[in-house]
DRENPA-3360 file (N, C-alpha, C; in nm, 2 decimals, always signed):
BEGIN
1 = MAGRKSDF = +0.09/-0.11/-0.01/-0.01/+0.01/+0.00/+0.08/+0.14/+0.02 ~ +0.20/+0.11/-0.04/+0.29/+0.22/-0.03/+0.27/+0.31/-0.16 ~ +0.25/+0.43/-0.09/+0.24/+0.51/-0.24/+0.08/+0.57/-0.24 ~ +0.02/+0.52/-0.18/-0.11/+0.52/-0.19/-0.19/+0.64/-0.11 ~ -0.26/+0.75/-0.16/-0.29/+0.84/-0.09/-0.43/+0.83/-0.05 ~ -0.47/+0.84/+0.09/-0.58/+0.81/+0.14/-0.66/+0.95/+0.15 ~ -0.81/+0.93/+0.13/-0.90/+1.04/+0.09/-0.97/+1.11/+0.24 ~ -0.90/+1.03/+0.34/-0.95/+1.04/+0.50/-0.88/+1.15/+0.55;
9 = TLPTNTLD = -0.93/+1.25/+0.60/-0.87/+1.36/+0.68/-0.92/+1.36/+0.83 ~ -0.84/+1.40/+0.88/-0.86/+1.42/+1.02/-0.91/+1.57/+1.04 ~ -1.06/+1.55/+1.14/-1.07/+1.69/+1.21/-0.99/+1.78/+1.25 ~ -0.98/+1.88/+1.21/-0.86/+2.00/+1.26/-0.96/+2.09/+1.38 ~ -1.07/+2.05/+1.43/-1.12/+2.12/+1.54/-1.05/+2.11/+1.66 ~ -1.05/+2.21/+1.78/-0.98/+2.21/+1.91/-1.08/+2.16/+1.98 ~ -1.04/+2.11/+2.06/-1.11/+2.04/+2.21/-1.23/+2.15/+2.25 ~ -1.19/+2.25/+2.26/-1.31/+2.34/+2.27/-1.40/+2.37/+2.18;
17 = DLFSTQEE = -1.39/+2.35/+2.05/-1.49/+2.35/+1.93/-1.58/+2.21/+1.97 ~ -1.51/+2.10/+1.99/-1.59/+1.97/+2.01/-1.64/+2.00/+2.12 ~ -1.64/+2.04/+2.22/-1.69/+2.05/+2.35/-1.76/+2.16/+2.40 ~ -1.83/+2.24/+2.30/-1.91/+2.36/+2.37/-2.02/+2.36/+2.41 ~ -2.09/+2.42/+2.46/-2.25/+2.39/+2.53/-2.34/+2.45/+2.42 ~ -2.43/+2.41/+2.43/-2.55/+2.45/+2.35/-2.57/+2.58/+2.36 ~ -2.57/+2.67/+2.45/-2.58/+2.80/+2.49/-2.47/+2.88/+2.40 ~ -2.37/+2.84/+2.39/-2.24/+2.88/+2.34/-2.25/+2.85/+2.18;
25 = RDEAKLQK = -2.31/+2.74/+2.14/-2.35/+2.71/+1.98/-2.45/+2.80/+1.91 ~ -2.57/+2.81/+2.03/-2.66/+2.90/+1.98/-2.63/+3.07/+1.96 ~ -2.56/+3.11/+2.07/-2.50/+3.23/+2.05/-2.41/+3.26/+1.96 ~ -2.33/+3.17/+1.90/-2.27/+3.19/+1.77/-2.35/+3.22/+1.64 ~ -2.49/+3.16/+1.64/-2.54/+3.16/+1.54/-2.64/+3.28/+1.52 ~ -2.63/+3.37/+1.64/-2.70/+3.52/+1.63/-2.64/+3.63/+1.57 ~ -2.73/+3.69/+1.48/-2.68/+3.80/+1.45/-2.65/+3.90/+1.52 ~ -2.51/+3.95/+1.51/-2.44/+4.05/+1.58/-2.47/+4.21/+1.54;
33 = IRDIPLSE = -2.45/+4.29/+1.61/-2.46/+4.46/+1.57/-2.31/+4.52/+1.59 ~ -2.25/+4.55/+1.49/-2.13/+4.57/+1.51/-2.10/+4.73/+1.44 ~ -2.00/+4.81/+1.54/-2.01/+4.93/+1.51/-1.88/+4.94/+1.41 ~ -1.90/+5.01/+1.30/-1.80/+5.02/+1.19/-1.77/+5.15/+1.14 ~ -1.67/+5.22/+1.15/-1.64/+5.34/+1.06/-1.69/+5.36/+0.93 ~ -1.72/+5.49/+0.93/-1.80/+5.51/+0.80/-1.70/+5.48/+0.67 ~ -1.57/+5.53/+0.71/-1.47/+5.51/+0.62/-1.45/+5.36/+0.54 ~ -1.51/+5.26/+0.62/-1.49/+5.14/+0.56/-1.64/+5.09/+0.49;
41 = IDGFPNHP = -1.73/+5.16/+0.45/-1.82/+5.13/+0.38/-1.83/+5.17/+0.25 ~ -1.86/+5.10/+0.16/-1.84/+5.14/+0.02/-1.94/+5.19/-0.01 ~ -2.00/+5.25/-0.15/-2.08/+5.29/-0.20/-2.14/+5.18/-0.25 ~ -2.31/+5.18/-0.32/-2.32/+5.08/-0.37/-2.41/+5.16/-0.48 ~ -2.34/+5.18/-0.60/-2.37/+5.23/-0.70/-2.54/+5.21/-0.76 ~ -2.54/+5.09/-0.77/-2.67/+5.04/-0.84/-2.81/+5.04/-0.75 ~ -2.77/+5.09/-0.64/-2.87/+5.09/-0.53/-3.03/+5.16/-0.57 ~ -3.13/+5.09/-0.56/-3.27/+5.17/-0.63/-3.30/+5.30/-0.53;
49 = FQVREDED = -3.27/+5.33/-0.42/-3.30/+5.42/-0.36/-3.16/+5.53/-0.32 ~ -3.14/+5.57/-0.43/-3.05/+5.66/-0.39/-3.07/+5.82/-0.37 ~ -3.02/+5.90/-0.31/-3.02/+6.02/-0.28/-2.95/+6.11/-0.35 ~ -3.01/+6.18/-0.45/-2.95/+6.27/-0.56/-2.95/+6.39/-0.53 ~ -2.83/+6.50/-0.52/-2.84/+6.63/-0.51/-2.86/+6.70/-0.66 ~ -2.97/+6.68/-0.69/-2.99/+6.76/-0.81/-3.11/+6.86/-0.82 ~ -3.16/+6.92/-0.91/-3.28/+7.03/-0.90/-3.43/+6.98/-0.84 ~ -3.45/+6.82/-0.84/-3.58/+6.78/-0.81/-3.56/+6.80/-0.63;
57 = MFQLVESI = -3.44/+6.74/-0.61/-3.42/+6.72/-0.46/-3.44/+6.87/-0.39 ~ -3.32/+6.95/-0.46/-3.36/+7.11/-0.43/-3.50/+7.14/-0.39 ~ -3.56/+7.13/-0.50/-3.74/+7.16/-0.50/-3.80/+7.07/-0.38 ~ -3.76/+7.00/-0.35/-3.84/+6.94/-0.24/-3.81/+6.96/-0.09 ~ -3.68/+7.00/-0.11/-3.61/+7.06/+0.02/-3.69/+7.16/+0.03 ~ -3.66/+7.28/-0.06/-3.75/+7.41/-0.06/-3.89/+7.43/-0.02 ~ -3.95/+7.30/-0.05/-4.11/+7.32/-0.07/-4.12/+7.25/+0.10 ~ -4.06/+7.17/+0.15/-4.08/+7.14/+0.32/-4.03/+7.24/+0.39;
65 = KETEGLLF = -3.94/+7.32/+0.34/-3.90/+7.44/+0.44/-4.02/+7.55/+0.44 ~ -4.06/+7.54/+0.33/-4.19/+7.67/+0.32/-4.31/+7.61/+0.38 ~ -4.34/+7.51/+0.41/-4.46/+7.44/+0.47/-4.42/+7.40/+0.62 ~ -4.28/+7.42/+0.66/-4.25/+7.35/+0.78/-4.26/+7.25/+0.82 ~ -4.23/+7.14/+0.75/-4.24/+7.01/+0.79/-4.36/+6.97/+0.67 ~ -4.41/+6.82/+0.72/-4.51/+6.76/+0.61/-4.64/+6.78/+0.63 ~ -4.72/+6.79/+0.56/-4.89/+6.79/+0.59/-4.94/+6.66/+0.55 ~ -5.02/+6.61/+0.66/-5.12/+6.50/+0.64/-5.25/+6.54/+0.65;
73 = RPICLSEA = -5.31/+6.45/+0.56/-5.46/+6.48/+0.56/-5.54/+6.40/+0.69 ~ -5.64/+6.44/+0.74/-5.69/+6.35/+0.88/-5.75/+6.26/+0.79 ~ -5.76/+6.14/+0.85/-5.85/+6.05/+0.81/-5.93/+6.01/+0.89 ~ -6.07/+5.94/+0.87/-6.16/+5.91/+1.01/-6.14/+5.74/+1.00 ~ -6.16/+5.71/+1.13/-6.17/+5.56/+1.12/-6.22/+5.46/+1.02 ~ -6.34/+5.50/+0.96/-6.38/+5.43/+0.87/-6.29/+5.42/+0.76 ~ -6.25/+5.51/+0.72/-6.15/+5.52/+0.60/-6.04/+5.46/+0.60 ~ -6.00/+5.43/+0.73/-5.86/+5.35/+0.76/-5.91/+5.22/+0.75;
81 = TM = -6.00/+5.18/+0.78/-6.02/+5.03/+0.80/-6.06/+4.97/+0.66 ~ -6.10/+5.07/+0.51/-6.11/+5.01/+0.42/-6.00/+4.95/+0.36;
% end
């Protein structure tokens, strides 16, 4: 059998990996919130919701300034449930 290569490989896990608690395994699966510097965030050029500094945006900003905010039409409960 000299010169024959085996397909079997030993796992490279540490003992801590093999003997973790269920709580530790569940915690590792959870999503985490991370604070990252803005300098590490790349632009997303094809994102569908871009803020453009163009004439339309300038007009929107000016109209909001003139009305001192946004106006909402009051609705009655019967309209809200339709």
